[in-house]
N, C-alpha and C positions, 0 to 999 in steps of 0.2 A: 238532413237536419234542421229543424226553425230557430229562427236567431233566439240570441233570448228575451226574454223582457226585461227593461228595466224601467225605472220608475221615469226616464225621459217618455221613453214611447208611452207607458200608458198614460203620461198625462197628455201627448199626442196624442191617440187614440180619443182619450175623453174630450177632447177640444173637437174632436171630428164629430163624437156625437151625439154635445150640444148644440155644434149648430145644422145636427143633420133632426134632430128630433127633439130642440128646444128643453132638451132635459134639465131638472136642477141644476143651479151652480154650485151647490154647496159641498156636493163633493169637490170637485178643483180646488174651492175655499180651502180645503183641510188637507189635500195630498199636496196643492204647490208649492214648491218653494218659492221664500218669500223675502221680498227685502230687507235689508236691515235698518229698523224705527222704532222708535219707543211707544208704546201705545198711552196715551196719557191722559186718556177719557173714555169712558165707558157706559155706553148708555143713559147719555146726560141727556136729560128732559130740554128742549125748547118748546114746548106746550103741553097742556093735560092728558093730549091724546096718548094711547099706547105704542101709535107708529110714528111718534113724534119726539123721536130719541137718536141721539148722534154719537157716534165715537169719534173722537181724534189723534192721531196719528203724528210725531214731532222728528224732523232728523235726529240721528244717534250723536252726530258732534256738530251740527249746526250753528249758525250765527243765530243770535235773539235777534228777534226784530225780525224774521222772515217772512215771506211772501206768505199770505193765509189762502190753503184752496180748499174750495168746495166743491165735492164731488156728488153728482146723481148719478143712478144706475138706472139703467130702463126695464122694460119689462111690460111696454105697452097701457103704462099706468095703473095696471092693474095686477100686477104682482111684483114681487123683490121685496131683499129684504139687505138691508148692509154690512151685516155680517155675514155674507156672502161676497164683500167686495172688499177684504181686511186688504188685500192684495193689490190693491188699488192703490189705498192707502196708504199703506209701505212701500211702493214703489215709488208716489209723488213724494212723500218725506225722505226717501232716500236722494231725490235729486232739490231738495230742501227746501220743499215747500212745507209748512206748520196745516194740514190738511185733515179737511174733517168730509165724512162721508153719512151722508141722513139719511135717515126713513122718512116715509111721507105719508099721509095717507094716499089709498088709491080705491079706486072706481068696485064695490058700490057705493061704497061709506061716503066717498066725494067723486064730484063730476068738475068739468075745468069749471072756475079756475082753483079750487081747492086745493090740487098738490103743489099751483103755484104760490099761494099765500101760505100755504105749509114751507114751501125751500126760503121764502123769503124769511121769516120768519128763524130758521135755521142757519141763514147770513147771518140775522141779525147777531143769534147767540154767538158766533163767532169773533162775529163786529166787539159786540161787549168782554169775550175773555179772550181774546188774541193777546194782548200783550201779558199775562199772568200764565199762559202756555208758550211763549216765546214768539209770537205772533206781529206783524203791525197790523193794525185795525184800518189803515188808510192803503193799505197794497193788498188786495185782497182779486181773487179771478178765481172766476166761475168754470166746475168742468162737468162735461156729462156723456152719456152714451144712451144715442137711440130715445125713447121717452124721456131720458135726463137729459138728452142734451136740447131737445124743445126746452124744458125746465130751464135750467141755465139760460140758455140764450134767450128767451124769453125776458127773465129775471136781469138778464142784462142791458137790452133792448129797452123794455118798458117799465121805466123809471119807477110807475108808481106802485108797485111790490114792495119794492126797497123801503121807499117813503113812509106808507103805510105803514111798515115793520120799524122803522126809527134810523135805517141807515140811511145817508148819503150816498145816491147810484155812481157820485162819482167816486167812492171809492173802489169801485168795480173799473180794475187799471186793464183790463183784457179779459176772453172770453175763451173756448174750447170745445167745441161739437163736434165729438164722433159720431159717424152717420146720423145723422138725427133730421125727425122732420120737420122742415121747416115751409116747405109751399103743399099742403096737401089736400087740396080743394082742388074740386068739388069729392067730399067723401063719398071713399067707396066699401071701406070696410068696417064689420058689424062694431068691433069695438070701437071705433072712431066714431062711428054715430052715436052711440051708447053713449060718450062719455063729453063728446063736444055738441052733439044733433042740436041738443034745448037752447042753445044761445043765440038769441036774437040775431046780432051782426056776427054772421061766417067770417066775412073777412077781418072781425078784428082780433079771430084765435091767432092769426098766424104772424110770426116771426116778421117779415118780411112788410108787414104795413109801419114796424114800430124802427123801421131804423134812419137814421141821421146824422148829419157831418158829424157830429159831436160821440157818437154810438162807443161804445170800446174797441180797440183792432180786438182781431176771430181768426184764431185757428179754427181752419174749418175740413175736416177729412173725411173720407169715405173708402169702401171697401169696393175697386171697381167690379168682381162678381156679389155684389148685394144687391139681392133680389127680394127684399123682406123692405127698407126704405130706401127709395131706387136716388144714384147719386145725382140724378137732377133739382134735390132738394140742396143740395151742398150746391151745389155749380148756381142756382137760382138766388138764394143767398149771397154768398162770394161777389158774382155781377153786384146786385143791388147794393153792396157796401163799397165795393169798389166804386161804382157811379157816385157816390155819395162824400166817395175820398175819406175812405175809413182803412186803415191797412187792415189786410188780408192775409193770412197763408193757407193754401190752398191745394188738398193734396188728394191725391186718387192712389191708393196701392191696390199693383198688379195683384191679381190671383187670393184676395183678401176679400170675406164677404161679411156678413156683419154681424154674425156673433165675435167669430177670429178678429174683428176690428179692436173691442175692448180685450180679448183676448191676448194681442199682443204686447199689453202693456205689463203683461207677467212673466217672473223672471223665465220661467222654463221656456215660453213659446215668443222672446223677442225678437227673435232671428226674423221669424216672419215681414214683418215691416219694420221700420226705425219711428214708430206713432210716439214712442215714450220722449225718445230724445229730440225728435221737430218740436213737440209738441210743447214741454218742458222749455224748452231754450226758447221759444218765439215767447211763452210765459215770464220768465225770467227780464227776458231786453222789454218790454211793456211793463214788467212791473216793480222797475228798477226807479 
């Protein structure tokens, strides 16, 4: 007799299929039990474009002047939408962060650095609106997974984008990158070539180029089973930051692959790896 199918086992099976087939994550976002949080802003425009929109999640009973987390999802810079990561917004809000989940323009509408410019505009919106939503604009942390980790880390390390958007880069107190590509030269994939290949100075596209002694503290994590974005990216950036004297917490989670790194933030799959607790603990300490 087969075992009964519960919601938890169905979600576990779904996460496996997402990892194996890169299926749309919207079904997971619909089915997954979520952390309690207040959805305080929906589809807010931070620019004129259709994809320049964001959602905001606030702690249910958290203190005012909460640290502000801006989360960028992955998708190889050519896919993704904020609604599919509502559970990330709620997870971070449940840990005390006023959380912004932002869309950004994708390929082929933009190539590098268009998505970084959008990310900076989203951070600027968060900075301008933090106080009225219960956040502290001087305590911003940037968080991302995969291509979104690249976006978050680049914005934190290369202050020109935030400055151009009207944000003091010093307001970013810490960054967190989950399974991010930070050291991917020479370019080997077709999608990366399309997005970055037209740049005259390819080394300037790499986050490692912008590490400074005053870079924000970094939580960098990867799955030991990740074969989409190699763990060497996390190792290289963590090493460069440490050499510059920047506080770094580096984590390699055994048995975790690329997609399950971000799924481990979700309420039903959190037992696979302590990503949420370790990441938010680090971010809270450095945003204090």
